mmCIF file as Biopython writes it, N, C-alpha, C and O atoms, coordinates in Angstrom:
data_model
#
loop_
_atom_site.group_PDB
_atom_site.id
_atom_site.type_symbol
_atom_site.label_atom_id
_atom_site.label_alt_id
_atom_site.label_comp_id
_atom_site.label_asym_id
_atom_site.label_entity_id
_atom_site.label_seq_id
_atom_site.pdbx_PDB_ins_code
_atom_site.Cartn_x
_atom_site.Cartn_y
_atom_site.Cartn_z
_atom_site.occupancy
_atom_site.B_iso_or_equiv
_atom_site.auth_seq_id
_atom_site.auth_asym_id
_atom_site.pdbx_PDB_model_num
ATOM 1   N N  . MET A ? 1  ? 53.962 228.906 137.003 1.0 0.0 1  A 1 
ATOM 2   C CA . MET A ? 1  ? 53.627 227.604 136.545 1.0 0.0 1  A 1 
ATOM 3   C C  . MET A ? 1  ? 52.165 227.418 136.957 1.0 0.0 1  A 1 
ATOM 4   O O  . MET A ? 1  ? 51.384 226.829 136.211 1.0 0.0 1  A 1 
ATOM 5   N N  . ILE A ? 2  ? 51.830 227.865 138.021 1.0 0.0 2  A 1 
ATOM 6   C CA . ILE A ? 2  ? 50.395 227.684 138.510 1.0 0.0 2  A 1 
ATOM 7   C C  . ILE A ? 2  ? 49.467 228.479 137.553 1.0 0.0 2  A 1 
ATOM 8   O O  . ILE A ? 2  ? 48.443 227.965 137.103 1.0 0.0 2  A 1 
ATOM 9   N N  . ASP A ? 3  ? 49.860 229.774 137.245 1.0 0.0 3  A 1 
ATOM 10  C CA . ASP A ? 3  ? 49.081 230.545 136.375 1.0 0.0 3  A 1 
ATOM 11  C C  . ASP A ? 3  ? 48.973 230.040 135.042 1.0 0.0 3  A 1 
ATOM 12  O O  . ASP A ? 3  ? 47.965 230.294 134.383 1.0 0.0 3  A 1 
ATOM 13  N N  . ALA A ? 4  ? 49.952 229.317 134.551 1.0 0.0 4  A 1 
ATOM 14  C CA . ALA A ? 4  ? 49.987 228.603 133.289 1.0 0.0 4  A 1 
ATOM 15  C C  . ALA A ? 4  ? 49.191 227.360 133.218 1.0 0.0 4  A 1 
ATOM 16  O O  . ALA A ? 4  ? 48.954 226.831 132.132 1.0 0.0 4  A 1 
ATOM 17  N N  . GLY A ? 5  ? 48.720 226.817 134.478 1.0 0.0 5  A 1 
ATOM 18  C CA . GLY A ? 5  ? 47.891 225.592 134.657 1.0 0.0 5  A 1 
ATOM 19  C C  . GLY A ? 5  ? 48.841 224.361 134.503 1.0 0.0 5  A 1 
ATOM 20  O O  . GLY A ? 5  ? 48.354 223.290 134.144 1.0 0.0 5  A 1 
ATOM 21  N N  . LEU A ? 6  ? 50.081 224.462 134.740 1.0 0.0 6  A 1 
ATOM 22  C CA . LEU A ? 6  ? 51.051 223.237 134.733 1.0 0.0 6  A 1 
ATOM 23  C C  . LEU A ? 6  ? 51.060 222.546 136.092 1.0 0.0 6  A 1 
ATOM 24  O O  . LEU A ? 6  ? 51.241 221.330 136.150 1.0 0.0 6  A 1 
ATOM 25  N N  . ILE A ? 7  ? 50.864 223.312 137.229 1.0 0.0 7  A 1 
ATOM 26  C CA . ILE A ? 7  ? 51.021 222.596 138.500 1.0 0.0 7  A 1 
ATOM 27  C C  . ILE A ? 7  ? 49.923 223.241 139.307 1.0 0.0 7  A 1 
ATOM 28  O O  . ILE A ? 7  ? 49.443 224.323 138.971 1.0 0.0 7  A 1 
ATOM 29  N N  . ARG A ? 8  ? 49.551 222.613 140.309 1.0 0.0 8  A 1 
ATOM 30  C CA . ARG A ? 8  ? 48.571 223.106 141.401 1.0 0.0 8  A 1 
ATOM 31  C C  . ARG A ? 8  ? 48.871 222.769 142.803 1.0 0.0 8  A 1 
ATOM 32  O O  . ARG A ? 8  ? 49.531 221.764 143.065 1.0 0.0 8  A 1 
ATOM 33  N N  . GLU A ? 9  ? 48.431 223.539 143.701 1.0 0.0 9  A 1 
ATOM 34  C CA . GLU A ? 9  ? 48.771 223.314 145.084 1.0 0.0 9  A 1 
ATOM 35  C C  . GLU A ? 9  ? 48.080 221.916 145.413 1.0 0.0 9  A 1 
ATOM 36  O O  . GLU A ? 9  ? 47.003 221.610 144.902 1.0 0.0 9  A 1 
ATOM 37  N N  . SER A ? 10 ? 48.779 221.069 146.314 1.0 0.0 10 A 1 
ATOM 38  C CA . SER A ? 10 ? 48.219 219.846 146.655 1.0 0.0 10 A 1 
ATOM 39  C C  . SER A ? 10 ? 47.918 219.802 148.122 1.0 0.0 10 A 1 
ATOM 40  O O  . SER A ? 10 ? 48.579 220.424 148.954 1.0 0.0 10 A 1 
ATOM 41  N N  . ASP A ? 11 ? 46.821 218.989 148.423 1.0 0.0 11 A 1 
ATOM 42  C CA . ASP A ? 11 ? 46.379 218.930 149.837 1.0 0.0 11 A 1 
ATOM 43  C C  . ASP A ? 11 ? 47.214 217.693 150.442 1.0 0.0 11 A 1 
ATOM 44  O O  . ASP A ? 11 ? 47.156 217.540 151.662 1.0 0.0 11 A 1 
ATOM 45  N N  . LYS A ? 12 ? 47.970 216.822 149.694 1.0 0.0 12 A 1 
ATOM 46  C CA . LYS A ? 12 ? 48.626 215.702 150.084 1.0 0.0 12 A 1 
ATOM 47  C C  . LYS A ? 12 ? 49.761 216.295 151.091 1.0 0.0 12 A 1 
ATOM 48  O O  . LYS A ? 12 ? 50.318 217.370 150.866 1.0 0.0 12 A 1 
ATOM 49  N N  . ARG A ? 13 ? 50.019 215.555 152.122 1.0 0.0 13 A 1 
ATOM 50  C CA . ARG A ? 13 ? 51.046 215.900 153.069 1.0 0.0 13 A 1 
ATOM 51  C C  . ARG A ? 13 ? 51.888 214.784 153.339 1.0 0.0 13 A 1 
ATOM 52  O O  . ARG A ? 13 ? 51.383 213.662 153.307 1.0 0.0 13 A 1 
ATOM 53  N N  . ILE A ? 14 ? 53.153 214.931 153.613 1.0 0.0 14 A 1 
ATOM 54  C CA . ILE A ? 14 ? 54.034 213.748 154.086 1.0 0.0 14 A 1 
ATOM 55  C C  . ILE A ? 14 ? 53.736 213.458 155.598 1.0 0.0 14 A 1 
ATOM 56  O O  . ILE A ? 14 ? 52.777 213.973 156.172 1.0 0.0 14 A 1 
ATOM 57  N N  . ASP A ? 15 ? 54.527 212.689 156.146 1.0 0.0 15 A 1 
ATOM 58  C CA . ASP A ? 15 ? 54.407 212.314 157.702 1.0 0.0 15 A 1 
ATOM 59  C C  . ASP A ? 15 ? 54.306 213.682 158.345 1.0 0.0 15 A 1 
ATOM 60  O O  . ASP A ? 15 ? 55.107 214.590 158.119 1.0 0.0 15 A 1 
ATOM 61  N N  . PRO A ? 16 ? 53.228 213.771 159.191 1.0 0.0 16 A 1 
ATOM 62  C CA . PRO A ? 16 ? 52.985 215.029 159.899 1.0 0.0 16 A 1 
ATOM 63  C C  . PRO A ? 16 ? 54.233 215.291 160.931 1.0 0.0 16 A 1 
ATOM 64  O O  . PRO A ? 16 ? 54.583 216.424 161.263 1.0 0.0 16 A 1 
ATOM 65  N N  . GLU A ? 17 ? 54.772 214.245 161.331 1.0 0.0 17 A 1 
ATOM 66  C CA . GLU A ? 17 ? 56.084 214.497 162.162 1.0 0.0 17 A 1 
ATOM 67  C C  . GLU A ? 17 ? 57.258 215.246 161.365 1.0 0.0 17 A 1 
ATOM 68  O O  . GLU A ? 17 ? 58.013 216.063 161.893 1.0 0.0 17 A 1 
ATOM 69  N N  . LEU A ? 18 ? 57.303 214.896 160.160 1.0 0.0 18 A 1 
ATOM 70  C CA . LEU A ? 18 ? 58.358 215.546 159.254 1.0 0.0 18 A 1 
ATOM 71  C C  . LEU A ? 18 ? 57.883 216.877 158.555 1.0 0.0 18 A 1 
ATOM 72  O O  . LEU A ? 18 ? 58.677 217.564 157.912 1.0 0.0 18 A 1 
ATOM 73  N N  . ASP A ? 19 ? 56.531 217.219 158.709 1.0 0.0 19 A 1 
ATOM 74  C CA . ASP A ? 19 ? 56.036 218.332 157.914 1.0 0.0 19 A 1 
ATOM 75  C C  . ASP A ? 19 ? 56.228 219.603 158.598 1.0 0.0 19 A 1 
ATOM 76  O O  . ASP A ? 19 ? 56.340 219.638 159.823 1.0 0.0 19 A 1 
ATOM 77  N N  . ASP A ? 20 ? 56.269 220.582 157.921 1.0 0.0 20 A 1 
ATOM 78  C CA . ASP A ? 20 ? 56.347 221.968 158.401 1.0 0.0 20 A 1 
ATOM 79  C C  . ASP A ? 20 ? 55.108 222.738 157.713 1.0 0.0 20 A 1 
ATOM 80  O O  . ASP A ? 20 ? 54.890 222.747 156.501 1.0 0.0 20 A 1 
ATOM 81  N N  . GLU A ? 21 ? 54.347 223.373 158.685 1.0 0.0 21 A 1 
ATOM 82  C CA . GLU A ? 21 ? 53.071 223.891 158.242 1.0 0.0 21 A 1 
ATOM 83  C C  . GLU A ? 21 ? 53.299 225.079 157.169 1.0 0.0 21 A 1 
ATOM 84  O O  . GLU A ? 21 ? 52.391 225.510 156.458 1.0 0.0 21 A 1 
ATOM 85  N N  . ARG A ? 22 ? 54.450 225.488 157.149 1.0 0.0 22 A 1 
ATOM 86  C CA . ARG A ? 22 ? 54.880 226.551 156.151 1.0 0.0 22 A 1 
ATOM 87  C C  . ARG A ? 22 ? 55.190 226.060 154.734 1.0 0.0 22 A 1 
ATOM 88  O O  . ARG A ? 22 ? 55.139 226.811 153.760 1.0 0.0 22 A 1 
ATOM 89  N N  . ARG A ? 23 ? 55.493 224.843 154.670 1.0 0.0 23 A 1 
ATOM 90  C CA . ARG A ? 23 ? 55.798 224.158 153.402 1.0 0.0 23 A 1 
ATOM 91  C C  . ARG A ? 23 ? 54.493 224.117 152.594 1.0 0.0 23 A 1 
ATOM 92  O O  . ARG A ? 23 ? 53.401 223.889 153.112 1.0 0.0 23 A 1 
ATOM 93  N N  . ILE A ? 24 ? 54.676 224.345 151.343 1.0 0.0 24 A 1 
ATOM 94  C CA . ILE A ? 24 ? 53.532 224.144 150.245 1.0 0.0 24 A 1 
ATOM 95  C C  . ILE A ? 24 ? 53.954 223.028 149.442 1.0 0.0 24 A 1 
ATOM 96  O O  . ILE A ? 24 ? 55.127 222.909 149.087 1.0 0.0 24 A 1 
ATOM 97  N N  . TYR A ? 25 ? 53.028 222.182 149.130 1.0 0.0 25 A 1 
ATOM 98  C CA . TYR A ? 25 ? 53.213 221.104 148.237 1.0 0.0 25 A 1 
ATOM 99  C C  . TYR A ? 25 ? 52.370 221.347 146.987 1.0 0.0 25 A 1 
ATOM 100 O O  . TYR A ? 25 ? 51.248 221.853 146.956 1.0 0.0 25 A 1 
ATOM 101 N N  . TYR A ? 26 ? 53.121 220.889 145.932 1.0 0.0 26 A 1 
ATOM 102 C CA . TYR A ? 26 ? 52.527 221.072 144.476 1.0 0.0 26 A 1 
ATOM 103 C C  . TYR A ? 26 ? 52.381 219.709 143.863 1.0 0.0 26 A 1 
ATOM 104 O O  . TYR A ? 26 ? 53.042 218.755 144.272 1.0 0.0 26 A 1 
ATOM 105 N N  . GLU A ? 27 ? 51.484 219.613 142.848 1.0 0.0 27 A 1 
ATOM 106 C CA . GLU A ? 27 ? 51.408 218.335 142.003 1.0 0.0 27 A 1 
ATOM 107 C C  . GLU A ? 27 ? 51.258 218.862 140.617 1.0 0.0 27 A 1 
ATOM 108 O O  . GLU A ? 27 ? 50.815 219.988 140.390 1.0 0.0 27 A 1 
ATOM 109 N N  . ILE A ? 28 ? 51.633 218.033 139.708 1.0 0.0 28 A 1 
ATOM 110 C CA . ILE A ? 28 ? 51.525 218.440 138.290 1.0 0.0 28 A 1 
ATOM 111 C C  . ILE A ? 28 ? 50.053 218.226 137.835 1.0 0.0 28 A 1 
ATOM 112 O O  . ILE A ? 28 ? 49.379 217.258 138.188 1.0 0.0 28 A 1 
ATOM 113 N N  . ALA A ? 29 ? 49.634 219.190 137.044 1.0 0.0 29 A 1 
ATOM 114 C CA . ALA A ? 29 ? 48.233 219.211 136.533 1.0 0.0 29 A 1 
ATOM 115 C C  . ALA A ? 29 ? 48.223 218.536 135.169 1.0 0.0 29 A 1 
ATOM 116 O O  . ALA A ? 29 ? 49.266 218.304 134.558 1.0 0.0 29 A 1 
ATOM 117 N N  . GLY A ? 30 ? 46.938 218.209 134.683 1.0 0.0 30 A 1 
ATOM 118 C CA . GLY A ? 30 ? 46.907 217.641 133.410 1.0 0.0 30 A 1 
ATOM 119 C C  . GLY A ? 30 ? 47.613 218.351 132.259 1.0 0.0 30 A 1 
ATOM 120 O O  . GLY A ? 30 ? 48.264 217.684 131.455 1.0 0.0 30 A 1 
ATOM 121 N N  . LEU A ? 31 ? 47.516 219.610 132.151 1.0 0.0 31 A 1 
ATOM 122 C CA . LEU A ? 31 ? 48.235 220.334 131.096 1.0 0.0 31 A 1 
ATOM 123 C C  . LEU A ? 31 ? 49.653 220.302 131.350 1.0 0.0 31 A 1 
ATOM 124 O O  . LEU A ? 31 ? 50.423 220.381 130.393 1.0 0.0 31 A 1 
ATOM 125 N N  . GLY A ? 32 ? 50.136 220.184 132.652 1.0 0.0 32 A 1 
ATOM 126 C CA . GLY A ? 32 ? 51.514 220.073 132.846 1.0 0.0 32 A 1 
ATOM 127 C C  . GLY A ? 32 ? 52.036 218.699 132.496 1.0 0.0 32 A 1 
ATOM 128 O O  . GLY A ? 32 ? 53.193 218.588 132.092 1.0 0.0 32 A 1 
ATOM 129 N N  . ARG A ? 33 ? 51.262 217.662 132.624 1.0 0.0 33 A 1 
ATOM 130 C CA . ARG A ? 33 ? 51.736 216.341 132.147 1.0 0.0 33 A 1 
ATOM 131 C C  . ARG A ? 33 ? 51.793 216.294 130.531 1.0 0.0 33 A 1 
ATOM 132 O O  . ARG A ? 33 ? 52.633 215.603 129.954 1.0 0.0 33 A 1 
ATOM 133 N N  . LYS A ? 34 ? 50.922 217.011 129.904 1.0 0.0 34 A 1 
ATOM 134 C CA . LYS A ? 34 ? 51.018 217.028 128.429 1.0 0.0 34 A 1 
ATOM 135 C C  . LYS A ? 34 ? 52.253 217.886 128.036 1.0 0.0 34 A 1 
ATOM 136 O O  . LYS A ? 34 ? 52.983 217.466 127.137 1.0 0.0 34 A 1 
ATOM 137 N N  . VAL A ? 35 ? 52.504 218.950 128.595 1.0 0.0 35 A 1 
ATOM 138 C CA . VAL A ? 35 ? 53.669 219.761 128.296 1.0 0.0 35 A 1 
ATOM 139 C C  . VAL A ? 35 ? 54.901 218.992 128.636 1.0 0.0 35 A 1 
ATOM 140 O O  . VAL A ? 35 ? 55.840 219.019 127.840 1.0 0.0 35 A 1 
ATOM 141 N N  . LEU A ? 36 ? 54.987 218.306 129.751 1.0 0.0 36 A 1 
ATOM 142 C CA . LEU A ? 36 ? 56.064 217.584 130.022 1.0 0.0 36 A 1 
ATOM 143 C C  . LEU A ? 36 ? 56.283 216.376 129.150 1.0 0.0 36 A 1 
ATOM 144 O O  . LEU A ? 36 ? 57.463 216.044 129.048 1.0 0.0 36 A 1 
ATOM 145 N N  . ALA A ? 37 ? 55.420 215.663 128.513 1.0 0.0 37 A 1 
ATOM 146 C CA . ALA A ? 37 ? 55.451 214.684 127.596 1.0 0.0 37 A 1 
ATOM 147 C C  . ALA A ? 37 ? 55.877 215.199 126.323 1.0 0.0 37 A 1 
ATOM 148 O O  . ALA A ? 37 ? 56.639 214.501 125.655 1.0 0.0 37 A 1 
ATOM 149 N N  . ALA A ? 38 ? 55.460 216.434 125.842 1.0 0.0 38 A 1 
ATOM 150 C CA . ALA A ? 38 ? 56.030 217.023 124.673 1.0 0.0 38 A 1 
ATOM 151 C C  . ALA A ? 38 ? 57.469 217.373 124.817 1.0 0.0 38 A 1 
ATOM 152 O O  . ALA A ? 38 ? 58.219 217.188 123.859 1.0 0.0 38 A 1 
ATOM 153 N N  . GLU A ? 39 ? 57.882 217.824 125.848 1.0 0.0 39 A 1 
ATOM 154 C CA . GLU A ? 39 ? 59.228 218.394 126.150 1.0 0.0 39 A 1 
ATOM 155 C C  . GLU A ? 39 ? 60.303 217.156 126.217 1.0 0.0 39 A 1 
ATOM 156 O O  . GLU A ? 39 ? 61.457 217.224 125.792 1.0 0.0 39 A 1 
ATOM 157 N N  . LEU A ? 40 ? 59.697 216.012 126.835 1.0 0.0 40 A 1 
ATOM 158 C CA . LEU A ? 40 ? 60.548 214.723 126.770 1.0 0.0 40 A 1 
ATOM 159 C C  . LEU A ? 40 ? 60.792 214.201 125.405 1.0 0.0 40 A 1 
ATOM 160 O O  . LEU A ? 40 ? 61.872 213.691 125.109 1.0 0.0 40 A 1 
ATOM 161 N N  . GLU A ? 41 ? 59.704 214.331 124.475 1.0 0.0 41 A 1 
ATOM 162 C CA . GLU A ? 41 ? 59.796 213.819 123.193 1.0 0.0 41 A 1 
ATOM 163 C C  . GLU A ? 41 ? 60.677 214.734 122.447 1.0 0.0 41 A 1 
ATOM 164 O O  . GLU A ? 41 ? 61.409 214.256 121.579 1.0 0.0 41 A 1 
ATOM 165 N N  . ARG A ? 42 ? 60.686 216.005 122.693 1.0 0.0 42 A 1 
ATOM 166 C CA . ARG A ? 42 ? 61.575 216.905 121.916 1.0 0.0 42 A 1 
ATOM 167 C C  . ARG A ? 42 ? 62.999 216.670 122.274 1.0 0.0 42 A 1 
ATOM 168 O O  . ARG A ? 42 ? 63.891 216.781 121.433 1.0 0.0 42 A 1 
ATOM 169 N N  . TYR A ? 43 ? 63.238 216.322 123.609 1.0 0.0 43 A 1 
ATOM 170 C CA . TYR A ? 43 ? 64.714 216.082 124.151 1.0 0.0 43 A 1 
ATOM 171 C C  . TYR A ? 43 ? 65.131 214.738 123.577 1.0 0.0 43 A 1 
ATOM 172 O O  . TYR A ? 43 ? 66.316 214.568 123.292 1.0 0.0 43 A 1 
ATOM 173 N N  . ARG A ? 44 ? 64.151 213.676 123.368 1.0 0.0 44 A 1 
ATOM 174 C CA . ARG A ? 44 ? 64.705 212.536 122.734 1.0 0.0 44 A 1 
ATOM 175 C C  . ARG A ? 44 ? 65.017 212.689 121.213 1.0 0.0 44 A 1 
ATOM 176 O O  . ARG A ? 44 ? 65.926 212.074 120.656 1.0 0.0 44 A 1 
ATOM 177 N N  . GLN A ? 45 ? 64.223 213.521 120.628 1.0 0.0 45 A 1 
ATOM 178 C CA . GLN A ? 45 ? 64.691 213.852 119.200 1.0 0.0 45 A 1 
ATOM 179 C C  . GLN A ? 45 ? 66.040 214.579 119.175 1.0 0.0 45 A 1 
ATOM 180 O O  . GLN A ? 45 ? 66.900 214.275 118.349 1.0 0.0 45 A 1 
ATOM 181 N N  . VAL A ? 46 ? 66.205 215.473 120.024 1.0 0.0 46 A 1 
ATOM 182 C CA . VAL A ? 46 ? 67.599 216.182 120.110 1.0 0.0 46 A 1 
ATOM 183 C C  . VAL A ? 46 ? 68.750 215.128 120.279 1.0 0.0 46 A 1 
ATOM 184 O O  . VAL A ? 46 ? 69.721 215.116 119.521 1.0 0.0 46 A 1 
ATOM 185 N N  . VAL A ? 47 ? 68.588 214.247 121.311 1.0 0.0 47 A 1 
ATOM 186 C CA . VAL A ? 47 ? 69.568 213.252 121.460 1.0 0.0 47 A 1 
ATOM 187 C C  . VAL A ? 47 ? 69.737 212.439 120.355 1.0 0.0 47 A 1 
ATOM 188 O O  . VAL A ? 47 ? 70.890 212.139 120.045 1.0 0.0 47 A 1 
ATOM 189 N N  . ALA A ? 48 ? 68.698 211.977 119.625 1.0 0.0 48 A 1 
ATOM 190 C CA . ALA A ? 48 ? 68.692 211.101 118.521 1.0 0.0 48 A 1 
ATOM 191 C C  . ALA A ? 48 ? 69.529 211.784 117.393 1.0 0.0 48 A 1 
ATOM 192 O O  . ALA A ? 48 ? 70.355 211.153 116.732 1.0 0.0 48 A 1 
ATOM 193 N N  . VAL A ? 49 ? 69.269 213.100 117.213 1.0 0.0 49 A 1 
ATOM 194 C CA . VAL A ? 49 ? 69.924 213.790 116.085 1.0 0.0 49 A 1 
ATOM 195 C C  . VAL A ? 49 ? 71.512 213.924 116.527 1.0 0.0 49 A 1 
ATOM 196 O O  . VAL A ? 49 ? 72.409 213.746 115.703 1.0 0.0 49 A 1 
ATOM 197 N N  . ALA A ? 50 ? 71.744 214.223 117.778 1.0 0.0 50 A 1 
ATOM 198 C CA . ALA A ? 50 ? 73.195 214.316 118.247 1.0 0.0 50 A 1 
ATOM 199 C C  . ALA A ? 50 ? 73.919 212.988 118.067 1.0 0.0 50 A 1 
ATOM 200 O O  . ALA A ? 50 ? 75.099 212.918 117.723 1.0 0.0 50 A 1 
ATOM 201 N N  . GLY A ? 51 ? 73.134 211.930 118.323 1.0 0.0 51 A 1 
ATOM 202 C CA . GLY A ? 51 ? 73.782 210.527 118.193 1.0 0.0 51 A 1 
ATOM 203 C C  . GLY A ? 51 ? 74.167 210.248 116.718 1.0 0.0 51 A 1 
ATOM 204 O O  . GLY A ? 51 ? 75.230 209.722 116.387 1.0 0.0 51 A 1 
ATOM 205 N N  . ARG A ? 52 ? 73.220 210.645 115.885 1.0 0.0 52 A 1 
ATOM 206 C CA . ARG A ? 52 ? 73.465 210.502 114.420 1.0 0.0 52 A 1 
ATOM 207 C C  . ARG A ? 52 ? 74.676 211.355 113.966 1.0 0.0 52 A 1 
ATOM 208 O O  . ARG A ? 52 ? 75.571 210.903 113.252 1.0 0.0 52 A 1 
ATOM 209 N N  . THR A ? 53 ? 74.636 212.585 114.422 1.0 0.0 53 A 1 
ATOM 210 C CA . THR A ? 53 ? 75.648 213.425 114.037 1.0 0.0 53 A 1 
ATOM 211 C C  . THR A ? 53 ? 77.117 212.949 114.543 1.0 0.0 53 A 1 
ATOM 212 O O  . THR A ? 53 ? 78.155 213.037 113.887 1.0 0.0 53 A 1 
ATOM 213 N N  . ARG A ? 54 ? 76.992 212.490 115.695 1.0 0.0 54 A 1 
ATOM 214 C CA . ARG A ? 54 ? 78.338 211.966 116.355 1.0 0.0 54 A 1 
ATOM 215 C C  . ARG A ? 54 ? 78.844 210.680 115.536 1.0 0.0 54 A 1 
ATOM 216 O O  . ARG A ? 54 ? 80.043 210.532 115.296 1.0 0.0 54 A 1 
ATOM 217 N N  . ARG A ? 55 ? 77.901 209.786 115.132 1.0 0.0 55 A 1 
ATOM 218 C CA . ARG A ? 55 ? 78.237 208.515 114.441 1.0 0.0 55 A 1 
ATOM 219 C C  . ARG A ? 55 ? 78.726 208.974 112.989 1.0 0.0 55 A 1 
ATOM 220 O O  . ARG A ? 55 ? 79.682 208.414 112.453 1.0 0.0 55 A 1 
ATOM 221 N N  . SER A ? 56 ? 78.093 209.921 112.435 1.0 0.0 56 A 1 
ATOM 222 C CA . SER A ? 56 ? 78.631 210.492 111.052 1.0 0.0 56 A 1 
ATOM 223 C C  . SER A ? 56 ? 79.896 211.047 111.170 1.0 0.0 56 A 1 
ATOM 224 O O  . SER A ? 56 ? 80.732 210.815 110.297 1.0 0.0 56 A 1 
ATOM 225 N N  . ARG A ? 57 ? 80.174 211.798 112.191 1.0 0.0 57 A 1 
ATOM 226 C CA . ARG A ? 57 ? 81.586 212.525 112.408 1.0 0.0 57 A 1 
ATOM 227 C C  . ARG A ? 57 ? 82.618 211.218 112.469 1.0 0.0 57 A 1 
ATOM 228 O O  . ARG A ? 57 ? 83.633 211.137 111.777 1.0 0.0 57 A 1 
ATOM 229 N N  . LYS A ? 58 ? 82.211 210.295 113.344 1.0 0.0 58 A 1 
ATOM 230 C CA . LYS A ? 58 ? 83.182 209.270 113.713 1.0 0.0 58 A 1 
ATOM 231 C C  . LYS A ? 58 ? 83.493 208.416 112.454 1.0 0.0 58 A 1 
ATOM 232 O O  . LYS A ? 58 ? 84.608 207.913 112.307 1.0 0.0 58 A 1 
ATOM 233 N N  . LYS A ? 59 ? 82.397 208.243 111.458 1.0 0.0 59 A 1 
ATOM 234 C CA . LYS A ? 59 ? 82.781 207.596 110.281 1.0 0.0 59 A 1 
ATOM 235 C C  . LYS A ? 59 ? 83.786 208.385 109.444 1.0 0.0 59 A 1 
ATOM 236 O O  . LYS A ? 59 ? 84.794 207.897 108.932 1.0 0.0 59 A 1 
ATOM 237 N N  . LEU A ? 60 ? 83.398 209.654 109.363 1.0 0.0 60 A 1 
ATOM 238 C CA . LEU A ? 60 ? 84.263 210.532 108.620 1.0 0.0 60 A 1 
ATOM 239 C C  . LEU A ? 60 ? 85.759 210.562 109.189 1.0 0.0 60 A 1 
ATOM 240 O O  . LEU A ? 60 ? 86.710 210.559 108.408 1.0 0.0 60 A 1 
ATOM 241 N N  . ALA A ? 61 ? 85.916 210.589 110.432 1.0 0.0 61 A 1 
ATOM 242 C CA . ALA A ? 61 ? 87.283 210.713 111.059 1.0 0.0 61 A 1 
ATOM 243 C C  . ALA A ? 61 ? 88.076 209.260 110.757 1.0 0.0 61 A 1 
ATOM 244 O O  . ALA A ? 61 ? 89.299 209.173 110.645 1.0 0.0 61 A 1 
ATOM 245 N N  . HIS A ? 62 ? 87.239 208.261 110.660 1.0 0.0 62 A 1 
ATOM 246 C CA . HIS A ? 62 ? 88.002 206.981 110.319 1.0 0.0 62 A 1 
ATOM 247 C C  . HIS A ? 62 ? 87.983 206.551 108.757 1.0 0.0 62 A 1 
ATOM 248 O O  . HIS A ? 62 ? 88.333 205.434 108.375 1.0 0.0 62 A 1 
ATOM 249 N N  . GLY A ? 63 ? 87.569 207.491 107.987 1.0 0.0 63 A 1 
ATOM 250 C CA . GLY A ? 63 ? 87.594 207.227 106.597 1.0 0.0 63 A 1 
ATOM 251 C C  . GLY A ? 63 ? 86.519 206.285 106.035 1.0 0.0 63 A 1 
ATOM 252 O O  . GLY A ? 63 ? 86.667 205.831 104.901 1.0 0.0 63 A 1 
ATOM 253 N N  . ALA A ? 64 ? 85.523 205.993 106.721 1.0 0.0 64 A 1 
ATOM 254 C CA . ALA A ? 64 ? 84.476 205.144 106.264 1.0 0.0 64 A 1 
ATOM 255 C C  . ALA A ? 64 ? 83.448 205.883 105.449 1.0 0.0 64 A 1 
ATOM 256 O O  . ALA A ? 64 ? 82.480 205.282 104.983 1.0 0.0 64 A 1 
#
């Protein structure tokens, strides 16, 4: 994901008392945000189609 430009290593750290120096933190990069937005839209469309299909089948089952 780093090589693809979706995420990058972050300098931000949590509370030093809770942190472990071996831990690596990441943040989403600009391209990663765009890819995420596109995926979310794709999932919304899939859910919408599934909802329409379900309603259509329900109508058929009830003779409507």
